[in-house]
N, C-alpha and C positions, 0 to 999 in steps of 0.2 A: 782834432777834428775841425775842417773847415765848414762852419754851419751857414755861412752866406748863400753858397751854392743851393744848398737843401731849400733854404728861405725862398729863394728864387724860383726854384722848381715847384714849391707848394703854391706860390701866388701865381704863376703862370698857369699851372694845372686847374686852378679854381677860377681862372679868368678874372682875376681882381676883385673877388668876392670875399676874399678872406682879409681882415686886418691883422693887427698883432695878436690879438686874443686867441683868435681861432688857429693861427700860425703856431702860437705856442703850444696850444691844445694838439695839434696834430704832430709837432716835433715830439710831444711828451709820449705820445703812441708809439713812436718810432724808438722810445728809449733815450731821446735827447732832451735835456731838462735846461730849459734857457728862461730868464726872467722877461717881463714885459717890456722892461727898459731897453734891454739888449737887443731885443727883436726889432722895437721900434727905432734903434740907431741904426740896425743893420738895412731896414726897409728905407730909411732917409739916405744912408751912403749909396744903396742901389736905385733910388727914386722910384721905389715902389710904392703907389698911390692906391689904396683900395677904394672901391666905389661906396660912396658915402651913402648910408642908408637915409631916406626921407622921413621927416617927423611924421607921425601917424595921424591923418587927418579923418576923422571920423563923419560919416555921412549917415542921412537918414533915408529911408525907402519908401517908394510909392507905393502905400498900402491901402489905398480907397478902392476897395472891393467888397462885395457882398457875399463872400464865400465863408465867413466866420474866422475867429482867431482862436489861439490857445493861450493859457497862461503862461507866464516864464517860470518854469520848474526850477531853474536854477538859482533864482534869488535865494532860496534857501537851502539849497542844496550843497552837500560838502564836495571840496574839491575831489576829481576822480582820483582812485588809488591803483586803477589797473585800466587796462584797454577794454574798449568797447562798453564802457559805462556811460559817456557823452560823445556824441558827435555834433559837430557845429558845421553850418554849411552856409553858402552864399553864393551869388552871382556876380560876376564884374564884366566890364567892357573890355574887349581886345581889338584895338585899331587895325584895319584892313584897308588897304588902298583901294581895291575895287569894290568892296562893299562897303566901306566906310567902317564898319562895326561887326566884329564876331563877338561872341559871349562864351565866357567860360563859367561852368558851375562846377563845385567841389565841395566834398565833404571831408571833413578832418577829424581824427581822434583827437579829442583834447588832451588826453593824458600823454601820448607819445609823439603828437604834433605830425603824425604820419596822414598823408592824404590817402584816403581809402577809396574814394571814388571820384571820378571827374570826367565831364564831357565838354566839348567844343562844338558850338553850331553857329548858324546865322541869324537866328530868331531866339528869343527868349521865353518861348511858350513852355507850357508845364512839360512836355516831353523833354526838354533838356534836363530838368532837375531829376525827372524820373529815370531817365537813363544813369545818372550818377548814381543814385539810390540804389537800383537794381545791381550795379557793377559793385556797389560797397556790401550789400547783403550777401552777394554771391561770392565775393572774397572773404569776407569775415564771418558769415554765420553767426550774427551777435545773439545773445540771450535777450530774454523778455526785460532785463534790467535796463536795457539802454535807453537814455534820453537822446531824442533828435531835436536840435535846436538850430533854429534860423531865424531872420528877421520876419516881417509879417507880409513880405510880398506874396502875391497873388497865386504864382507858380506853386508855393507849398501849400496853399490852402485847396488846391483842386480835388477833385473826386477821386481820380486815379491815384494820385499821390499819397492821399489819405488811406485809401484803401490796401495800398502796399504797406503801408507803416502798421495798419491795423493787423494784417494778415501775420507780418513778423512779429507782432506784440511788441512794438517799438513805441514808446510814449513821446508824443510830439509836444514841444515846447516852442514858444516864440518870444521875441522880445518885446518889450513894453512900447506903447505906441510913441513914437518921437523920441526914444531913447536910443540913440546912435552908438552907445559903449556896451548894450547889452550883448552885442555880437562882436566885440571888440577882436577876439582872438582870430576870427576870419578876416577881418579888414586888415589886420596887422600882416597875416600870411600874404593876402595879395599886395600889400605894399611891399613885401620882400621879394615876391616873384617879379613884379614889375620894375622894381630897382635893380635886382640882379640879373635880369634878363636885358636891362637897358632898352626897356621897350619903349619904341616910337610908333613905328608904324609898319606892319607886315605886308610884303607885295601881294600875297596871296594867302589863300585858307590853307594850303598844303604846306606854305612855309611855317605858318602859324602853329599848326599841328604839329610838324616836326620840331619845333623850338621848344613847344610847351611838353611834348612826350618826353624830349631830353631832359629838360629842366626838372620836371615832376620826379623823374626816376632819380635823377641828382639829389633832389631835395629828400627823397624817402631814404635813400640808401647810400649817400655819401656825405652830403653836407652836414657840418657838426652844429648842432643847435645848442646855444648857451642854457637854454631853460631846461634842458634835458641832460645836463653835466657833460655837456660838449660830446654828445655822441650823435650819431645819425638816429632817424625815429627807427629804422629797422634795427640797428644794432641796440637800441634802447630796449624795444620790444624783446628782443632776444636775450638779452642780458639781464633785465630787470623782472621781466615777466614773459614766459616763452609765449608764443602765439598758440591759439586752440588748434 
C-alpha cells in the first residue's frame, strides 16, 4: 500500500495541524500501522511541515474587585475520573480589525477536554460568561458533584453568575491570587486554538464567529488529543463513559 498519499491527505484535511504523532494515530484508526520515524521521513519527502505549537506562557488575571473570591477546590481534589466532575473556564482576547478586540469565553470539561459551552462578544462583561455557563448547563445537565473552576476575574464573581451556579448546585472554585498555573488547562486550550487557527486579526465579528464555530466543532468532534488516548473529546466520552 502506498502510504504517502494517505499521509498527504490527512495532513491537508487537518490544515497542517497534525504532526507525525497524530498522523500515526489517524493511520492506526484506518488499520494502517506505521512508526513515527517512517511517517517523519514521508513528511520530509513531501515537504509537509506542521504548525508548530507555541510554548505555554501563563498569565495572571486582573482580579482587583470587591465581589469576593472562592477557595481553590482543586488543590487537594483527585483528578477527574468521569465527565462533568470538573469544568474549567476562562476568557481570552480575539483580535478584530474593526473593533480591535473581541472576547471568547469558554467552559471545558477537564476529563474529556470537550468544550461544553462558549460565547463570543465585543465586551467582557458578566453576560459573556453567563451565556457560556447557561449553554453548558443546558447541554450537559451536570450533577451536584460538579466543581466549576476559573481564575479570580470579576465576571465569575458577579451576582447573576453565582446565582446560576447555586441554583444548579455547582460548587465554585477559583485560582489562588497571582498563581497563573492554577488554571493552566484552560490557558493551554487557548494556546492550541490560537496556534492552530493561525490567528492574527479577523476582518469582522462575523468572520471570527464563523472561524471559531468551525474550529470548536473540529476540536470537539474530530481533532485527536494526545492526553485522551489520541481520541476526539466526543469519541472519548462515548467510548470511555457514555454521555448522560
